[in-house]
DOTI-111959 format. One line per 8 residues: number of its first residue (from 1); their letters; for each residue y, z, x of C-alpha. Coordinates in steps of 0.25 Angstrom, whole numbers, padded with zeros to 4 digits. Layout:
// residues N
NUM	A	Y,Z,X  ...;
This chain:
// residues 83
1	XXXXXXXX	-0010,0087,0051  -0014,0073,0045  -0017,0062,0055  -0010,0048,0053  -0024,0042,0049  -0025,0052,0038  -0011,0050,0033  -0013,0035,0033;
9	XXXXXXXX	-0026,0036,0025  -0020,0045,0015  -0009,0036,0013  -0018,0024,0011  -0026,0032,0001  -0013,0036,-0007  -0009,0021,-0007  -0023,0017,-0012;
17	XXXXXXXX	-0022,0027,-0023  -0008,0023,-0026  -0012,0008,-0028  -0023,0012,-0037  -0013,0019,-0046  -0004,0007,-0046  -0015,-0002,-0051  -0018,0008,-0062;
25	XXXXXXXX	-0003,0009,-0066  -0001,-0006,-0065  -0012,-0009,-0074  -0008,0001,-0084  0007,-0002,-0084  0013,-0009,-0096  0027,-0009,-0091  0030,-0022,-0083;
33	XXXXXXXX	0041,-0016,-0075  0032,-0003,-0072  0020,-0012,-0069  0028,-0021,-0059  0034,-0008,-0052  0020,-0003,-0050  0015,-0016,-0045  0026,-0016,-0034;
41	XXXXXXXX	0023,-0001,-0031  0008,-0005,-0029  0011,-0017,-0021  0020,-0008,-0011  0008,0002,-0010  -0002,-0010,-0007  0007,-0014,0004  0009,0000,0009;
49	XXXXXXXX	-0006,0002,0008  -0009,-0011,0016  0001,-0007,0027  -0005,0007,0029  -0019,0001,0028  -0016,-0008,0040  -0010,0003,0048  -0022,0012,0045;
57	XXXXXXXX	-0031,0000,0049  -0023,-0002,0062  -0023,0013,0066  -0038,0013,0063  -0036,0023,0051  -0044,0014,0042  -0056,0006,0044  -0059,-0004,0033;
65	XXXXXXXX	-0072,-0007,0027  -0080,-0019,0034  -0078,-0032,0026  -0088,-0035,0016  -0098,-0046,0019  -0097,-0059,0011  -0110,-0055,0004  -0104,-0042,-0001;
73	XXXXXXXX	-0091,-0049,-0006  -0099,-0060,-0013  -0108,-0049,-0020  -0096,-0041,-0024  -0089,-0053,-0029  -0101,-0057,-0037  -0102,-0044,-0043  -0088,-0043,-0047;
81	XXX	-0088,-0057,-0054  -0101,-0056,-0061  -0097,-0045,-0070;
């Protein structure tokens, strides 16, 4: 039997996959109405993902990575803007 932690993490993974799919569909959509509908669906999934993420964090099911140092942030920013 699946534990709650496993179910929450599986749901988060599914939402992440869904959001990636929406990004692809939106960028390739030529129909304005379809594009707007996909954007609305993506926004709903983003809200749902945030809610489930906060729940997982509160329950201790998810441990976020440590924040990047200012030096790492600056180095990454420099690399991305110098291309």
